[in-house]
matplotlib code that plots the C-alpha trace (Angstrom):
import matplotlib.pyplot as plt

x = [58.6, 55.4, 53.4, 54.7, 53.7, 50.3, 49.5, 50.7, 48.5, 45.4, 46.2, 46.5, 43.2, 41.5, 42.9, 41.7, 38.1, 38.2, 39.0, 35.9, 33.7, 32.1, 34.0, 32.9, 30.1, 31.7, 29.9, 27.0, 23.6, 21.1, 17.4, 14.7, 10.9, 8.7, 6.5, 7.6, 7.5, 9.3, 10.5, 12.6, 13.6, 15.6, 17.7, 17.5, 16.4, 13.6, 13.0, 11.4, 9.5, 9.4, 11.9, 12.3, 15.5, 15.4, 17.7, 18.1, 19.2, 21.3, 21.6, 24.0, 23.7, 22.0, 18.4, 16.7, 17.4, 14.6, 14.1, 12.2, 11.8, 13.0, 12.1, 15.0, 15.7, 15.2, 12.1, 13.4, 16.0, 17.0, 19.0, 19.6, 17.5, 19.0, 17.1, 15.1, 12.1, 11.5, 10.0, 7.2, 6.6, 6.6, 4.5, 4.2, 2.4, 3.5, 4.9, 8.5, 11.4, 14.9, 18.4, 21.7, 25.3, 27.5, 25.1, 21.5, 20.4, 22.7, 22.5, 19.6, 20.8, 17.2, 13.6, 10.4, 6.9, 4.6, 1.0, 0.3, -3.0, -5.0, -3.6, -1.1, 0.2, 3.9, 4.1, 5.8, 4.2, 7.4, 11.1, 13.8, 17.6, 19.4, 16.4, 18.4, 19.0, 15.3, 13.9, 10.3, 8.1, 6.4, 2.6, 0.6, 2.9, 5.5, 9.3, 12.0, 15.6, 18.5, 22.1, 24.5, 27.2, 30.6, 32.4, 35.9, 37.5, 35.9, 36.8, 38.0, 38.8, 36.0, 33.4, 33.1, 30.6, 27.7, 27.4, 24.0, 21.6, 19.9, 16.4, 13.7, 10.1, 8.4, 4.7, 4.5, 7.3, 7.1, 9.5, 7.0, 9.5, 13.2, 15.6, 19.1, 18.8, 21.3, 21.2, 18.0, 16.0, 12.9, 11.1, 7.3, 4.9, 1.1, 0.2, -2.2, -5.9, -6.2, -5.3, -1.9, 1.4, 5.1, 7.6, 11.3, 13.8, 17.6, 18.9, 22.6, 24.6, 27.8, 28.9, 31.6, 35.0, 35.7, 34.3, 36.8, 40.1, 42.8, 40.5, 39.2, 39.3, 39.4, 37.9, 37.6, 35.7, 32.2, 29.5, 28.2, 25.2, 22.8, 19.8, 16.5, 12.9, 10.2, 6.5, 3.7, 0.0, -1.7, -4.2, -7.8, -8.2, -6.2, -8.2, -6.9, -7.9, -7.0, -4.7, -6.3, -10.0, -10.2, -12.5, -12.2, -11.1, -12.2, -12.0, -11.4, -8.9, -8.5, -5.8, -2.8, -2.0, 1.7, 2.7, 5.3, 6.4, 9.5, 10.7, 13.1, 10.5, 10.8, 11.3, 7.8, 5.4, 3.1, -0.6, -3.0, -6.7, -9.0, -10.7, -13.4, -12.5, -13.4, -12.0, -9.0, -6.2, -3.7, -1.6, 2.2, 4.5, 6.7, 10.5, 12.9, 16.4, 18.8, 19.7, 22.8, 25.0, 26.4, 29.8, 30.0, 29.2, 31.7, 34.5, 33.6, 33.5, 36.9, 38.4, 37.3, 38.8, 42.2, 42.1, 41.1, 43.8, 46.4, 45.2, 45.2, 48.7, 49.8, 48.4]
y = [-6.1, -4.9, -5.4, -9.0, -9.8, -8.2, -10.1, -13.4, -12.8, -12.2, -15.3, -17.3, -16.0, -16.8, -20.4, -20.8, -19.7, -22.0, -25.0, -24.3, -24.5, -27.9, -29.8, -29.2, -26.6, -23.8, -23.5, -21.1, -22.7, -20.5, -21.3, -19.9, -20.3, -19.8, -21.6, -24.3, -22.8, -25.6, -29.1, -30.9, -34.6, -34.2, -31.4, -32.8, -29.3, -27.6, -23.9, -21.6, -18.5, -15.3, -16.7, -15.2, -15.9, -17.1, -15.4, -14.8, -11.8, -13.1, -9.7, -9.8, -13.5, -13.3, -14.0, -16.2, -15.2, -13.4, -15.3, -14.1, -14.4, -11.6, -11.3, -11.7, -9.3, -12.1, -13.7, -17.3, -19.6, -22.9, -25.8, -29.5, -31.7, -33.8, -36.9, -38.0, -38.7, -34.9, -35.5, -37.6, -35.4, -31.9, -30.3, -26.8, -24.5, -26.3, -24.3, -25.3, -24.6, -25.3, -25.2, -24.7, -24.6, -21.5, -19.4, -19.1, -22.0, -24.1, -27.3, -27.9, -30.1, -30.3, -29.7, -29.5, -29.6, -27.4, -28.1, -24.8, -23.5, -22.7, -22.9, -25.6, -23.7, -23.6, -27.2, -29.8, -33.0, -34.2, -33.6, -34.7, -34.6, -33.2, -32.9, -31.5, -28.3, -27.5, -24.8, -26.1, -28.4, -31.5, -31.5, -33.4, -32.6, -35.1, -34.7, -36.8, -36.7, -38.6, -39.1, -40.7, -43.2, -42.7, -45.5, -44.6, -46.4, -44.1, -40.5, -37.4, -34.4, -33.6, -36.1, -39.9, -42.0, -42.9, -46.6, -46.2, -43.6, -43.6, -42.4, -41.4, -40.4, -38.3, -37.8, -34.6, -34.9, -38.7, -40.9, -43.1, -45.2, -45.5, -47.7, -47.8, -47.8, -48.9, -47.1, -48.0, -49.0, -47.3, -46.6, -46.4, -45.3, -45.1, -45.8, -42.8, -43.2, -40.3, -41.8, -40.1, -41.9, -41.2, -43.0, -42.2, -43.7, -43.3, -43.2, -42.4, -40.0, -38.6, -38.2, -36.1, -37.8, -36.2, -39.3, -41.6, -42.6, -40.1, -37.5, -35.6, -31.8, -31.5, -28.2, -26.3, -28.7, -28.9, -30.1, -33.6, -33.8, -36.8, -37.9, -38.9, -39.2, -38.2, -38.5, -37.6, -38.5, -35.6, -36.3, -36.2, -32.9, -31.0, -28.8, -27.7, -26.9, -29.6, -28.3, -30.4, -29.7, -26.7, -28.6, -28.2, -31.3, -31.5, -34.2, -34.9, -36.7, -38.4, -38.5, -40.5, -44.0, -44.8, -47.7, -48.3, -50.6, -50.6, -52.5, -52.0, -50.9, -48.9, -45.1, -44.6, -42.5, -44.6, -43.8, -44.6, -45.4, -42.9, -44.0, -42.3, -40.7, -38.1, -34.6, -34.0, -32.0, -29.3, -27.5, -28.3, -25.6, -24.1, -24.7, -22.3, -23.2, -20.7, -20.9, -18.9, -21.2, -19.5, -21.1, -19.6, -16.2, -16.6, -17.4, -14.5, -12.1, -13.3, -12.9, -9.3, -8.6, -10.0, -7.9, -4.7, -5.2, -5.6, -2.4, -0.4, -1.5, -0.6, 2.9]
z = [-115.6, -113.9, -117.1, -117.4, -113.8, -114.1, -117.3, -115.7, -112.7, -114.9, -116.9, -113.7, -112.4, -115.7, -115.6, -112.0, -112.9, -115.9, -113.8, -111.7, -114.8, -115.6, -118.2, -121.7, -120.9, -122.8, -126.2, -126.5, -127.0, -128.9, -128.4, -130.7, -130.9, -134.0, -136.5, -138.9, -142.4, -144.2, -143.6, -146.2, -145.9, -149.1, -147.6, -144.0, -142.8, -140.8, -141.2, -138.6, -139.5, -137.3, -134.7, -131.2, -129.2, -125.6, -123.1, -119.4, -117.3, -114.4, -112.8, -109.9, -109.6, -106.2, -107.4, -109.9, -113.6, -115.5, -118.8, -121.9, -125.7, -127.9, -131.6, -134.0, -136.9, -139.5, -141.1, -141.2, -139.7, -141.1, -139.7, -140.2, -137.9, -135.1, -136.1, -139.1, -136.8, -137.1, -140.6, -139.2, -136.1, -137.6, -140.3, -141.7, -139.2, -136.0, -133.1, -132.4, -130.1, -131.5, -130.1, -132.0, -130.8, -131.3, -133.4, -134.7, -137.0, -139.1, -137.1, -134.6, -131.7, -130.3, -131.3, -129.3, -130.9, -128.8, -128.2, -129.9, -128.5, -125.4, -121.9, -122.9, -126.0, -124.8, -123.5, -125.6, -126.8, -128.6, -128.1, -130.4, -130.0, -127.0, -124.7, -121.8, -123.7, -124.2, -121.9, -122.2, -120.1, -121.3, -121.4, -118.8, -115.8, -117.1, -116.9, -118.6, -117.3, -118.8, -117.7, -120.2, -119.3, -121.0, -122.9, -121.6, -124.4, -127.0, -125.9, -127.7, -125.5, -123.1, -124.6, -125.0, -126.9, -124.5, -123.9, -122.1, -120.6, -117.3, -118.1, -115.6, -116.3, -113.6, -113.1, -111.2, -108.6, -108.5, -110.3, -112.3, -114.4, -114.7, -116.7, -118.1, -121.9, -124.4, -127.8, -129.6, -126.5, -125.1, -121.8, -121.8, -119.1, -119.1, -115.4, -114.9, -115.4, -117.8, -121.2, -121.1, -121.8, -122.4, -124.6, -124.5, -126.9, -126.5, -130.0, -129.3, -127.3, -125.8, -122.2, -120.4, -120.3, -116.9, -115.0, -116.8, -115.2, -116.0, -117.6, -114.6, -114.8, -118.6, -119.9, -123.1, -125.3, -126.7, -124.3, -125.0, -127.3, -127.4, -129.4, -127.7, -129.0, -126.5, -127.3, -124.9, -125.4, -123.5, -120.7, -121.5, -119.5, -122.1, -124.5, -127.9, -131.4, -133.8, -136.6, -139.3, -138.7, -136.4, -134.1, -130.3, -128.5, -124.8, -122.2, -118.5, -116.3, -113.0, -110.3, -111.4, -110.2, -110.2, -112.5, -115.1, -117.9, -120.0, -123.1, -126.0, -128.5, -131.7, -131.7, -133.2, -131.0, -128.8, -128.5, -125.8, -126.1, -124.3, -121.1, -119.1, -115.8, -113.2, -113.5, -111.3, -113.0, -112.5, -115.0, -114.9, -113.7, -116.4, -115.8, -117.4, -118.5, -120.0, -123.7, -122.8, -120.6, -117.5, -118.0, -121.5, -120.2, -117.4, -119.8, -122.0, -119.1, -117.7, -121.2, -121.3, -117.9, -119.0, -122.2, -120.4, -117.7, -120.4, -122.2, -119.0, -118.2, -121.7, -121.3]

ax = plt.figure().add_subplot(projection="3d")
ax.plot(x, y, z, "-o")
ax.set_aspect("equal")
plt.show()
């Protein structure tokens, strides 16, 4: 009888903790970084050589997590791309960050093309797929955030088809442009006097069903995954070695002036013509986001507690 009561208490505690976890955020996201070794439009795949996996040590949970890249014991990882735009953005030799769900490779839900050299080597010029899952910063001190809106008539479990996405482009800490985008629409910003620009296209997406009437508190499903295309033309201050020629590219920038424009344009990257300016620039701070969701780790840990409790009672 005591065994039954103890197991029931453990199960109840597990259920209570699960209810405190955000709906849907329960599937492990695996983030890797490496070099593009092959990209095949025929197979719809992108292959990464010499991959390292991103992970965070949360310690006791009382301080900021310590995040790092650890080399994997494999020479290559391959996965299907989240959007066919990847075939025009990436080429062999590019530095890339990729995220998959549930395991390493197989299906990439997001990709980031890194600048690849110099001070800005680990900053992204392009992001494709579920941009919120990428633990990298955009080049030029830009940030793109997106919040999808559910179509409550098209839901399955914890996710719904997204009817729109609220997209914001930040320049530094300032919101420079914002717009609610329907699938296929874009938001463009080039209001700084440094020849830089940002173009964001919302291709399609999913949203949590928990905000819909009668669906609050649902847990245990896959987190929503969306498809965006982000392209940044770097500021003139950024110095790099061109992949094609090996020639150094150097320029200067001026302090930003806030301005914005938006229009439903195509998903193709947008370029900006260079302009002359006075040098005033600062490198963007790197933000880190765990490729190992805390909710997934919490569920795993609680499951282990339940199993150990049952075993100890049995002994």
